ZATOR-394021 format. One record per residue (C-alpha): chain; residue in three letters; x, y, z. Coordinates in steps of 0.05 Angstrom, whole numbers, m for minus. Example, Ala and Ser with C-alpha at 12.3 -4.5 7.8 and 13.67 -1.06 7.14 Angstrom:
// residues 2
+---------+-------+--------+--------+--------+
! lumdren ! lumpa !   east !  north !     up !
+---------+-------+--------+--------+--------+
!       A !   Ala !    246 !    m90 !    156 !
!       A !   Ser !    273 !    m21 !    143 !
+---------+-------+--------+--------+--------+
// end
This chain:
// residues 305
+---------+-------+--------+--------+--------+
! lumdren ! lumpa !   east !  north !     up !
+---------+-------+--------+--------+--------+
!       A !   Met !     56 !   3101 !   2703 !
!       A !   Pro !     36 !   3027 !   2698 !
!       A !   Gly !     92 !   2980 !   2677 !
!       A !   Val !     55 !   2963 !   2613 !
!       A !   Ala !     68 !   3032 !   2585 !
!       A !   Ala !    141 !   3026 !   2567 !
!       A !   Asn !    133 !   2958 !   2534 !
!       A !   Asn !     74 !   2981 !   2493 !
!       A !   Val !    108 !   3045 !   2470 !
!       A !   Ala !    172 !   3007 !   2453 !
!       A !   Leu !    131 !   2960 !   2409 !
!       A !   Val !     99 !   3019 !   2373 !
!       A !   Trp !    167 !   3051 !   2362 !
!       A !   Glu !    194 !   2986 !   2333 !
!       A !   Thr !    136 !   2981 !   2285 !
!       A !   Leu !    144 !   3053 !   2263 !
!       A !   Gly !    218 !   3042 !   2253 !
!       A !   Lys !    201 !   2991 !   2199 !
!       A !   Val !    159 !   3043 !   2164 !
!       A !   Ala !    216 !   3092 !   2167 !
!       A !   Lys !    260 !   3048 !   2123 !
!       A !   Arg !    215 !   3052 !   2062 !
!       A !   Lys !    189 !   3123 !   2061 !
!       A !   Gly !    216 !   3193 !   2050 !
!       A !   Thr !    189 !   3254 !   2088 !
!       A !   Leu !    214 !   3269 !   2159 !
!       A !   Ile !    164 !   3270 !   2216 !
!       A !   Thr !    178 !   3267 !   2290 !
!       A !   Ile !    144 !   3221 !   2340 !
!       A !   Pro !    164 !   3243 !   2411 !
!       A !   Ser !    180 !   3196 !   2468 !
!       A !   Phe !    117 !   3190 !   2508 !
!       A !   Cys !     95 !   3196 !   2580 !
!       A !   Gly !    162 !   3190 !   2612 !
!       A !   Ser !    179 !   3123 !   2580 !
!       A !   Lys !    251 !   3107 !   2563 !
!       A !   Ala !    234 !   3100 !   2489 !
!       A !   Pro !    273 !   3154 !   2452 !
!       A !   Glu !    245 !   3205 !   2405 !
!       A !   Leu !    239 !   3173 !   2336 !
!       A !   Arg !    244 !   3210 !   2271 !
!       A !   Ile !    213 !   3172 !   2212 !
!       A !   Tyr !    204 !   3186 !   2138 !
!       A !   Ile !    136 !   3180 !   2104 !
!       A !   Thr !    113 !   3209 !   2037 !
!       A !   Lys !     40 !   3189 !   2039 !
!       A !   His !     m8 !   3143 !   2076 !
!       A !   Ser !    m11 !   3072 !   2051 !
!       A !   Ala !    m56 !   3018 !   2080 !
!       A !   Ser !      1 !   2993 !   2124 !
!       A !   Asp !     15 !   3065 !   2147 !
!       A !   Leu !    m57 !   3073 !   2169 !
!       A !   Asn !    m53 !   3007 !   2205 !
!       A !   Thr !      9 !   3031 !   2241 !
!       A !   Lys !    m26 !   3096 !   2260 !
!       A !   Ala !    m85 !   3056 !   2286 !
!       A !   Ala !    m36 !   3013 !   2326 !
!       A !   Leu !     m6 !   3075 !   2357 !
!       A !   Ser !    m74 !   3101 !   2376 !
!       A !   Lys !    m92 !   3033 !   2406 !
!       A !   Lys !    m28 !   3030 !   2447 !
!       A !   Met !    m39 !   3101 !   2473 !
!       A !   Ser !   m108 !   3081 !   2496 !
!       A !   Glu !    m77 !   3031 !   2544 !
!       A !   Phe !    m49 !   3087 !   2588 !
!       A !   Thr !    m90 !   3090 !   2651 !
!       A !   Asp !    m67 !   3157 !   2678 !
!       A !   Ile !    m83 !   3226 !   2653 !
!       A !   Val !    m26 !   3255 !   2611 !
!       A !   Leu !     m9 !   3329 !   2621 !
!       A !   Phe !     30 !   3363 !   2565 !
!       A !   Asp !     72 !   3417 !   2598 !
!       A !   Leu !    129 !   3463 !   2579 !
!       A !   Ala !    200 !   3438 !   2592 !
!       A !   Ser !    251 !   3475 !   2632 !
!       A !   Arg !    325 !   3467 !   2649 !
!       A !   Asp !    311 !   3436 !   2717 !
!       A !   His !    252 !   3393 !   2694 !
!       A !   Arg !    203 !   3431 !   2738 !
!       A !   Ala !    138 !   3465 !   2719 !
!       A !   Trp !    140 !   3540 !   2710 !
!       A !   Ser !     88 !   3566 !   2661 !
!       A !   Pro !     24 !   3596 !   2692 !
!       A !   Asn !    m26 !   3564 !   2644 !
!       A !   Pro !     m2 !   3493 !   2652 !
!       A !   Trp !      3 !   3506 !   2727 !
!       A !   Lys !    m72 !   3520 !   2729 !
!       A !   Thr !    m84 !   3449 !   2704 !
!       A !   Arg !    m30 !   3419 !   2748 !
!       A !   Leu !    m60 !   3452 !   2809 !
!       A !   Val !   m128 !   3423 !   2792 !
!       A !   Leu !    m99 !   3353 !   2783 !
!       A !   Asn !    m61 !   3358 !   2848 !
!       A !   Tyr !   m121 !   3386 !   2885 !
!       A !   Lys !   m167 !   3331 !   2860 !
!       A !   Arg !   m112 !   3279 !   2874 !
!       A !   Leu !   m117 !   3251 !   2804 !
!       A !   Pro !    m62 !   3205 !   2778 !
!       A !   Tyr !    m25 !   3236 !   2720 !
!       A !   Thr !     40 !   3235 !   2682 !
!       A !   Thr !     74 !   3296 !   2653 !
!       A !   His !     99 !   3297 !   2582 !
!       A !   Trp !    148 !   3355 !   2575 !
!       A !   Leu !    150 !   3393 !   2509 !
!       A !   Glu !    199 !   3444 !   2481 !
!       A !   Tyr !    165 !   3503 !   2448 !
!       A !   Pro !    181 !   3483 !   2376 !
!       A !   Asp !    153 !   3413 !   2389 !
!       A !   Ile !     84 !   3434 !   2414 !
!       A !   Glu !     49 !   3438 !   2347 !
!       A !   Pro !     80 !   3378 !   2312 !
!       A !   Thr !     70 !   3334 !   2373 !
!       A !   Leu !     m3 !   3352 !   2386 !
!       A !   Lys !    m20 !   3352 !   2312 !
!       A !   Ser !     10 !   3282 !   2304 !
!       A !   Leu !    m34 !   3258 !   2360 !
!       A !   Gly !    m97 !   3284 !   2326 !
!       A !   Val !   m112 !   3340 !   2375 !
!       A !   Pro !   m160 !   3391 !   2343 !
!       A !   Ala !   m129 !   3460 !   2335 !
!       A !   Asn !   m152 !   3519 !   2376 !
!       A !   Pro !   m207 !   3560 !   2343 !
!       A !   Glu !   m183 !   3620 !   2304 !
!       A !   Gly !   m200 !   3692 !   2319 !
!       A !   Thr !   m160 !   3706 !   2382 !
!       A !   Thr !   m104 !   3757 !   2390 !
!       A !   Asn !    m35 !   3726 !   2377 !
!       A !   Tyr !    m71 !   3663 !   2353 !
!       A !   Thr !    m33 !   3599 !   2364 !
!       A !   Pro !    m65 !   3535 !   2336 !
!       A !   Tyr !    m33 !   3487 !   2387 !
!       A !   Thr !    m18 !   3505 !   2459 !
!       A !   Val !     m4 !   3476 !   2527 !
!       A !   Pro !    m33 !   3456 !   2573 !
!       A !   Thr !    m65 !   3398 !   2537 !
!       A !   Ile !    m87 !   3336 !   2572 !
!       A !   Arg !   m103 !   3266 !   2548 !
!       A !   Phe !   m156 !   3228 !   2587 !
!       A !   Pro !   m149 !   3153 !   2595 !
!       A !   Asp !   m206 !   3143 !   2545 !
!       A !   Gly !   m164 !   3177 !   2491 !
!       A !   Thr !   m199 !   3245 !   2493 !
!       A !   Tyr !   m154 !   3306 !   2486 !
!       A !   Val !   m172 !   3374 !   2514 !
!       A !   Met !   m130 !   3436 !   2501 !
!       A !   Asp !   m134 !   3504 !   2537 !
!       A !   Ser !   m132 !   3510 !   2613 !
!       A !   Arg !   m203 !   3536 !   2622 !
!       A !   Lys !   m233 !   3481 !   2579 !
!       A !   Ile !   m191 !   3430 !   2616 !
!       A !   Ala !   m217 !   3455 !   2683 !
!       A !   Ser !   m289 !   3446 !   2659 !
!       A !   Ala !   m274 !   3377 !   2632 !
!       A !   Leu !   m240 !   3355 !   2696 !
!       A !   Glu !   m296 !   3383 !   2738 !
!       A !   Glu !   m348 !   3345 !   2696 !
!       A !   Arg !   m311 !   3279 !   2701 !
!       A !   Tyr !   m285 !   3286 !   2772 !
!       A !   Pro !   m332 !   3334 !   2809 !
!       A !   Ser !   m303 !   3324 !   2879 !
!       A !   Pro !   m272 !   3363 !   2909 !
!       A !   Pro !   m305 !   3421 !   2872 !
!       A !   Leu !   m271 !   3478 !   2834 !
!       A !   His !   m331 !   3526 !   2842 !
!       A !   Leu !   m330 !   3545 !   2769 !
!       A !   Ser !   m396 !   3581 !   2775 !
!       A !   Ala !   m373 !   3627 !   2831 !
!       A !   Pro !   m380 !   3700 !   2809 !
!       A !   Glu !   m311 !   3714 !   2838 !
!       A !   Leu !   m281 !   3670 !   2783 !
!       A !   Ala !   m306 !   3716 !   2728 !
!       A !   Lys !   m276 !   3776 !   2765 !
!       A !   Ile !   m208 !   3742 !   2772 !
!       A !   Glu !   m210 !   3722 !   2698 !
!       A !   Glu !   m222 !   3795 !   2682 !
!       A !   Leu !   m167 !   3823 !   2728 !
!       A !   Val !   m110 !   3775 !   2714 !
!       A !   Pro !    m99 !   3795 !   2640 !
!       A !   Ala !    m97 !   3868 !   2663 !
!       A !   Leu !    m43 !   3848 !   2712 !
!       A !   Ile !     m2 !   3806 !   2664 !
!       A !   Ala !      0 !   3852 !   2603 !
!       A !   Pro !     35 !   3913 !   2634 !
!       A !   Leu !     87 !   3868 !   2667 !
!       A !   Gly !    107 !   3834 !   2602 !
!       A !   Gly !    172 !   3873 !   2601 !
!       A !   Val !    186 !   3851 !   2672 !
!       A !   Thr !    171 !   3777 !   2665 !
!       A !   Leu !    180 !   3754 !   2593 !
!       A !   Pro !    254 !   3769 !   2582 !
!       A !   Lys !    270 !   3729 !   2645 !
!       A !   Val !    236 !   3666 !   2619 !
!       A !   Pro !    289 !   3647 !   2567 !
!       A !   Arg !    345 !   3676 !   2609 !
!       A !   Asn !    329 !   3637 !   2672 !
!       A !   Leu !    285 !   3578 !   2654 !
!       A !   Leu !    285 !   3551 !   2583 !
!       A !   Asn !    329 !   3501 !   2547 !
!       A !   Glu !    367 !   3526 !   2486 !
!       A !   Arg !    316 !   3507 !   2432 !
!       A !   Ser !    258 !   3536 !   2470 !
!       A !   Ala !    297 !   3598 !   2489 !
!       A !   Gln !    314 !   3612 !   2416 !
!       A !   Tyr !    241 !   3601 !   2396 !
!       A !   Phe !    215 !   3645 !   2453 !
!       A !   Asn !    264 !   3702 !   2438 !
!       A !   Glu !    247 !   3701 !   2363 !
!       A !   Thr !    172 !   3698 !   2370 !
!       A !   Arg !    166 !   3749 !   2426 !
!       A !   Ser !    215 !   3797 !   2393 !
!       A !   Lys !    172 !   3794 !   2330 !
!       A !   Arg !    109 !   3805 !   2371 !
!       A !   Phe !    136 !   3867 !   2406 !
!       A !   Gly !    176 !   3894 !   2348 !
!       A !   Met !    242 !   3894 !   2386 !
!       A !   Pro !    291 !   3846 !   2419 !
!       A !   Leu !    270 !   3823 !   2488 !
!       A !   Asp !    329 !   3856 !   2522 !
!       A !   Gln !    307 !   3923 !   2492 !
!       A !   Phe !    235 !   3908 !   2512 !
!       A !   Glu !    260 !   3897 !   2583 !
!       A !   Arg !    298 !   3962 !   2585 !
!       A !   Glu !    240 !   4002 !   2558 !
!       A !   Lys !    180 !   3966 !   2589 !
!       A !   Gly !    206 !   3929 !   2649 !
!       A !   Gly !    216 !   3981 !   2703 !
!       A !   Asp !    183 !   4017 !   2760 !
!       A !   Ala !    132 !   4051 !   2715 !
!       A !   Gln !    102 !   3984 !   2696 !
!       A !   Trp !     96 !   3962 !   2769 !
!       A !   Glu !     60 !   4026 !   2785 !
!       A !   Glu !     15 !   4015 !   2725 !
!       A !   Val !     m9 !   3948 !   2754 !
!       A !   Arg !    m16 !   3973 !   2826 !
!       A !   Pro !    m91 !   3987 !   2820 !
!       A !   Thr !   m103 !   3918 !   2790 !
!       A !   Ile !    m62 !   3883 !   2844 !
!       A !   Thr !   m101 !   3923 !   2896 !
!       A !   Gln !   m167 !   3899 !   2867 !
!       A !   Val !   m142 !   3827 !   2869 !
!       A !   Gly !   m123 !   3837 !   2942 !
!       A !   Glu !   m192 !   3864 !   2958 !
!       A !   Leu !   m223 !   3802 !   2930 !
!       A !   Leu !   m176 !   3757 !   2970 !
!       A !   Lys !   m192 !   3794 !   3035 !
!       A !   Lys !   m267 !   3804 !   3024 !
!       A !   Lys !   m286 !   3736 !   3054 !
!       A !   Gly !   m228 !   3733 !   3103 !
!       A !   Gly !   m178 !   3696 !   3059 !
!       A !   Pro !   m131 !   3664 !   3047 !
!       A !   Phe !   m171 !   3642 !   2986 !
!       A !   Val !   m219 !   3682 !   2943 !
!       A !   Leu !   m278 !   3645 !   2974 !
!       A !   Gly !   m250 !   3650 !   3044 !
!       A !   Glu !   m227 !   3584 !   3073 !
!       A !   Glu !   m246 !   3543 !   3012 !
!       A !   Val !   m201 !   3539 !   2952 !
!       A !   Ser !   m228 !   3547 !   2881 !
!       A !   Tyr !   m205 !   3551 !   2810 !
!       A !   Ala !   m202 !   3627 !   2817 !
!       A !   Asp !   m145 !   3617 !   2866 !
!       A !   Phe !   m108 !   3570 !   2819 !
!       A !   Ile !   m107 !   3623 !   2765 !
!       A !   Leu !    m72 !   3670 !   2813 !
!       A !   Val !    m26 !   3617 !   2843 !
!       A !   Gly !     m3 !   3596 !   2773 !
!       A !   Leu !     19 !   3667 !   2759 !
!       A !   Leu !     53 !   3674 !   2827 !
!       A !   Arg !     90 !   3609 !   2813 !
!       A !   Leu !    117 !   3640 !   2749 !
!       A !   Phe !    140 !   3701 !   2789 !
!       A !   Lys !    176 !   3654 !   2837 !
!       A !   Arg !    208 !   3613 !   2782 !
!       A !   Ile !    236 !   3670 !   2741 !
!       A !   Gly !    268 !   3700 !   2803 !
!       A !   Glu !    302 !   3768 !   2804 !
!       A !   Gly !    255 !   3793 !   2859 !
!       A !   Val !    191 !   3792 !   2818 !
!       A !   Tyr !    151 !   3750 !   2868 !
!       A !   Glu !    177 !   3790 !   2927 !
!       A !   Arg !    157 !   3856 !   2895 !
!       A !   Ala !     87 !   3832 !   2880 !
!       A !   Val !     77 !   3806 !   2951 !
!       A !   Glu !    106 !   3870 !   2980 !
!       A !   Met !     55 !   3909 !   2940 !
!       A !   Glu !     m3 !   3863 !   2962 !
!       A !   Pro !     13 !   3816 !   3021 !
!       A !   Ser !    m51 !   3776 !   3011 !
!       A !   Leu !    m19 !   3746 !   2949 !
!       A !   Gly !     35 !   3716 !   2993 !
!       A !   Arg !    m16 !   3688 !   3041 !
!       A !   Leu !    m53 !   3656 !   2982 !
!       A !   Tyr !     11 !   3626 !   2955 !
!       A !   Asp !     32 !   3597 !   3023 !
!       A !   Ala !    m37 !   3568 !   3034 !
!       A !   Ser !    m32 !   3531 !   2967 !
!       A !   Gly !     33 !   3496 !   2984 !
!       A !   Glu !      5 !   3425 !   2983 !
!       A !   Trp !    m20 !   3433 !   2911 !
!       A !   Leu !     46 !   3464 !   2889 !
!       A !   Ala !     89 !   3408 !   2916 !
!       A !   Arg !     86 !   3363 !   2855 !
!       A !   Asp !    120 !   3401 !   2799 !
!       A !   Asp !    170 !   3354 !   2767 !
!       A !   Lys !    134 !   3293 !   2740 !
+---------+-------+--------+--------+--------+
// end
């Protein structure tokens, strides 16, 4: 990140601190883009003219960042793990675009993105969540949320090397991957808070997912996280393998990588990160997944900043 970033953010935090002394409702402004400025909690009851000026100053200072900012999910070891943000990270690494990661705990996603003026996701989806990661901020101040929308925006702005978003194989992978993920929820989800998340996020994850499935995650794991679920996904994994082998591999398009591969690699990275033999079992079931993962090593290397 350019040296100007920390000084600019510190100035904004100092200005906001003055506002905090005369207002009353708690809001949180997170530390930004890896700067050393701490999280600041300030109290405001309503917007005054000076408040709006402060907000404008914050927006102005944020516009001075020259790198893309990637909002990603935090972990205990400060390394990326979640498959959706990994799709975006893989694209950024593949296109060799400069970016800075801003790590968020689960409970901080909505208040952080909302405070930055990011438009909410459109309603109408299953398990609707208004604010999600990945989200990115372009140097011109534009925010884009949702990995697929981000891929399109990055491809439009930085078309080389290409992601091959119009390849018919991408539509097939986008169809198959949800059918692979859903049955393995009992295998993967309980391991996320157990092996990866910090305390606040782990509590949030356990509470929200237990509510979604109507049972605690440890019970969900016992009932829906065994051999039967692996056998349920075998036909889907086989279809994925057929796509990977159709043009000779290791990638879906043969020797040329595409966004379809990054969807799969992001999921495989999750399998690796949660441990407990999940990645190994998937690769044993379909060895072409392991070849894809190994071939993607250069784009997986940057995972901690």
